C-alpha positions in Angstrom: 51.4 -9.6 70.9 52.6 -12.9 72.4 55.2 -13.4 69.6 56.0 -11.7 66.4 57.9 -13.5 63.6 59.5 -10.8 61.4 60.1 -11.5 57.7 59.1 -15.2 57.7 60.0 -15.3 54.1 62.2 -12.8 52.2 59.4 -12.0 49.6 56.5 -12.2 52.2 54.0 -14.8 52.9 50.7 -15.5 50.8 49.2 -18.1 53.3 49.5 -19.2 56.8 47.7 -21.8 58.9 47.8 -22.9 62.5 47.9 -26.5 63.7 44.9 -28.1 65.4 46.8 -28.2 68.7 47.9 -24.5 68.4 51.5 -25.5 68.6 52.7 -24.9 65.0 52.3 -22.5 62.3 53.0 -23.3 58.7 53.8 -20.4 56.1 53.8 -20.3 52.3 56.0 -17.7 50.7 55.2 -15.5 47.8 57.1 -16.4 44.8 60.6 -15.0 44.4 62.0 -13.5 41.3 62.7 -17.0 40.0 59.2 -18.2 40.7 60.4 -20.4 43.5 58.3 -20.6 46.8 59.1 -21.9 50.3 57.1 -23.6 53.1 58.2 -23.1 56.7 57.0 -24.9 59.8 57.3 -22.8 63.0 57.1 -24.0 66.5 55.8 -20.6 67.6 55.2 -21.4 71.3 59.0 -22.0 71.9 61.5 -19.1 72.1 63.3 -20.2 69.1 64.6 -17.9 66.0 63.9 -19.4 62.6 61.5 -22.3 61.4 61.7 -25.8 62.7 61.7 -26.9 59.1 61.6 -25.2 55.7 61.8 -26.4 52.2 61.5 -25.0 48.6 58.2 -26.0 47.0 58.5 -28.4 44.1 57.5 -26.8 40.7 55.7 -28.3 37.9 57.5 -28.5 34.6 56.5 -25.8 32.0 54.4 -27.2 29.2 57.5 -27.0 26.7 59.6 -29.2 29.1 56.9 -32.0 29.1 57.4 -34.9 26.7 56.6 -38.5 27.0 54.1 -39.9 29.6 54.2 -36.6 31.6 52.6 -34.6 28.6 49.3 -36.4 29.0 48.9 -34.5 32.4 49.0 -31.1 30.7 45.6 -29.4 30.7 46.5 -26.0 29.4 49.5 -24.3 27.6 49.9 -21.8 30.5 53.0 -21.8 32.6 52.7 -23.3 36.2 51.0 -21.0 38.6 52.2 -20.0 42.0 50.7 -21.9 45.1 48.3 -19.9 47.0 47.1 -21.8 49.9 48.4 -23.9 52.8 46.3 -26.0 55.3 47.1 -28.4 58.1 45.4 -31.8 58.4 43.2 -31.0 61.3 43.5 -34.7 62.6 47.2 -35.1 62.2 49.5 -32.2 63.0 52.5 -33.6 61.0 50.7 -33.3 57.7 49.8 -30.1 55.7 48.9 -29.5 52.0 49.8 -26.5 49.6 47.4 -25.8 46.8 47.7 -23.8 43.7 45.7 -23.4 40.5 47.4 -26.3 38.9 49.2 -28.0 41.6 48.6 -29.9 44.9 51.6 -30.9 47.2 51.2 -32.9 50.2 53.7 -32.6 53.0 54.7 -34.6 56.1 57.3 -34.0 58.8 56.6 -37.2 60.7 60.3 -38.3 60.1 61.6 -35.1 61.4 62.4 -33.8 57.9 59.9 -32.4 55.4 58.8 -34.9 52.9 56.5 -34.2 50.0 54.5 -35.6 47.1 53.1 -33.7 44.3 50.7 -35.7 42.0 51.0 -35.0 38.3 48.8 -32.6 36.5 45.4 -34.2 35.6 43.8 -33.5 32.2 40.4 -33.3 30.5 41.0 -36.9 29.5 41.0 -38.1 33.1 37.5 -36.8 33.6 36.1 -36.3 30.0 35.6 -32.7 30.8 37.5 -29.6 32.0 38.9 -30.0 35.5 39.3 -26.3 36.3 42.0 -24.7 38.6 42.4 -25.9 42.2 41.1 -23.5 44.9 41.5 -25.2 48.2 42.3 -28.7 49.7 41.0 -30.2 53.0 41.8 -33.6 54.6 38.7 -35.8 55.3 38.5 -36.7 59.1 39.4 -40.2 60.0 40.9 -41.1 56.6 44.2 -40.9 54.6 42.2 -38.8 51.9 41.9 -35.2 51.0 39.6 -33.4 48.6 40.3 -30.3 46.3 37.7 -28.0 45.0 38.0 -26.5 41.4 36.9 -23.5 39.6 35.0 -25.7 37.3 32.9 -27.0 40.2 34.7 -30.5 40.4 35.9 -32.1 43.7 39.0 -34.2 43.2 39.7 -36.8 45.8 43.2 -37.9 46.8 44.7 -40.8 48.9 47.6 -39.5 50.8 48.6 -42.7 52.6 52.2 -42.7 53.3 54.5 -45.8 52.8 54.5 -46.5 56.5 57.2 -47.2 59.1 59.7 -48.4 56.7 59.5 -45.2 54.5 63.0 -43.8 53.9 63.5 -40.0 54.5 63.6 -38.2 51.3 61.4 -40.7 49.3 58.2 -39.2 48.3 54.9 -40.2 50.1 52.5 -42.3 47.9 49.8 -40.3 46.5 47.1 -41.7 44.1 45.8 -39.3 41.7 41.9 -39.2 41.4 39.5 -41.5 43.3 36.4 -39.7 42.2 35.3 -36.4 40.7 31.8 -34.8 41.0 30.5 -31.6 39.6 28.7 -29.4 42.2 25.2 -28.6 41.1 23.4 -25.4 42.2 
């Protein structure tokens, strides 16, 4: 092997992706006993121990904690599910996305720190039909958009445009919920 990263996460990794320039790896941990997950960005071509950046993944609030405007985004009564998938933007190595059945989180390390934006859960009311669990998310070439597929056959489009050069570190990236949804026909 060229390089081995032993124990990238204490509880193991559920997903990994390599940047399009082959300089970086991003890993997504398995949930720990408290249900927390971590993302880590590795500059694997450099003789360096440990990740370049790492962060605990944001968690959606459990249904019983939701009240007020957030409650409208609750599609089911189930507890939030672990994230399962991580994917680099193939056209911008400083962006990646994590996907779980009920959560999408967009990440950027453009400011030399990991920033993220997690759009609220979407509901049946947003589409007039069941949305389904998210399966994978991919960035669309040449745009600030990404698309997520669902188990119900829907495609959910997101706009991931950041706030730009004046964007303060630690402030969430701007993400608009749904641009369009289509059901896939067989």
